[in-house]
C-alpha positions in Angstrom: 247.5 140.4 -194.4 250.2 140.9 -197.0 253.3 142.9 -196.4 253.3 144.3 -199.8 251.4 147.7 -200.1 250.0 146.5 -203.5 248.8 143.0 -204.2 250.8 141.6 -207.1 249.5 138.7 -209.2 251.6 135.6 -209.6 253.8 135.3 -212.8 251.6 132.3 -213.8 248.5 134.3 -213.6 250.0 137.2 -215.8 251.3 134.7 -218.4 248.0 132.9 -218.7 246.1 136.2 -219.0 248.4 137.5 -221.7 247.9 134.2 -223.7 244.1 134.5 -223.3 244.1 138.1 -224.5 246.5 137.3 -227.3 244.3 134.3 -228.5 241.1 136.5 -228.2 242.7 139.4 -230.1 244.1 137.1 -233.0 240.8 135.3 -233.4 238.9 138.8 -233.8 241.5 140.1 -236.3 241.6 136.9 -238.4 237.7 136.7 -238.4 237.4 140.4 -239.2 239.8 139.9 -242.3 237.8 136.9 -243.4 234.6 138.8 -243.2 235.7 141.9 -244.9 237.7 139.8 -247.7 234.4 137.8 -248.4 232.5 141.2 -248.4 235.2 142.5 -250.8 234.9 139.5 -253.1 231.2 139.9 -253.4 231.7 143.6 -254.2 234.3 143.0 -257.0 231.8 142.4 -259.8 229.4 145.2 -259.2 232.0 147.8 -258.4 234.6 146.4 -260.8 237.3 146.0 -258.1 240.2 143.6 -258.5 240.8 140.6 -256.2 243.9 142.3 -254.7 241.9 145.6 -254.0 239.4 143.3 -252.3 242.1 141.8 -250.2 243.2 145.2 -249.3 239.9 146.1 -248.0 240.0 143.1 -245.8 243.4 144.1 -244.4 242.2 147.6 -243.5 239.1 145.9 -241.6 241.7 143.6 -239.9 244.1 146.5 -239.0 241.0 148.4 -237.5 240.1 145.3 -235.4 243.6 145.1 -234.1 243.7 148.8 -233.1 240.2 148.4 -231.3 241.5 145.3 -229.4 244.7 147.0 -228.3 242.5 150.1 -227.2 240.3 147.8 -225.4 243.2 146.5 -223.4 244.5 149.9 -222.6 241.0 151.2 -221.5 240.6 148.3 -219.0 242.8 145.7 -217.3 241.2 142.6 -218.6 242.3 139.9 -220.8 239.8 140.5 -223.5 240.1 142.5 -226.7 236.4 143.4 -226.2 235.2 147.0 -225.4 232.1 145.5 -223.6 232.4 145.7 -219.8 232.7 142.5 -218.0 234.0 140.4 -220.9 
């Protein structure tokens, strides 16, 4: 049994977990931006939007993905940006 009242993970475990979480969150934000940007480009012609307006739509989607990923981290102590349990 340990002498400490609370088990503390090793530094290596924490650093690996942070890297995994950061990589997961970055992937989700970039993919959300690309998906929203492509969707925005498709909508430029029918709704007479400019290219930069479409890019802004993608940026808003990516920012929301970032906020969701950070909220998922606050909600549960995991190394994932997912809100799904067990991920």
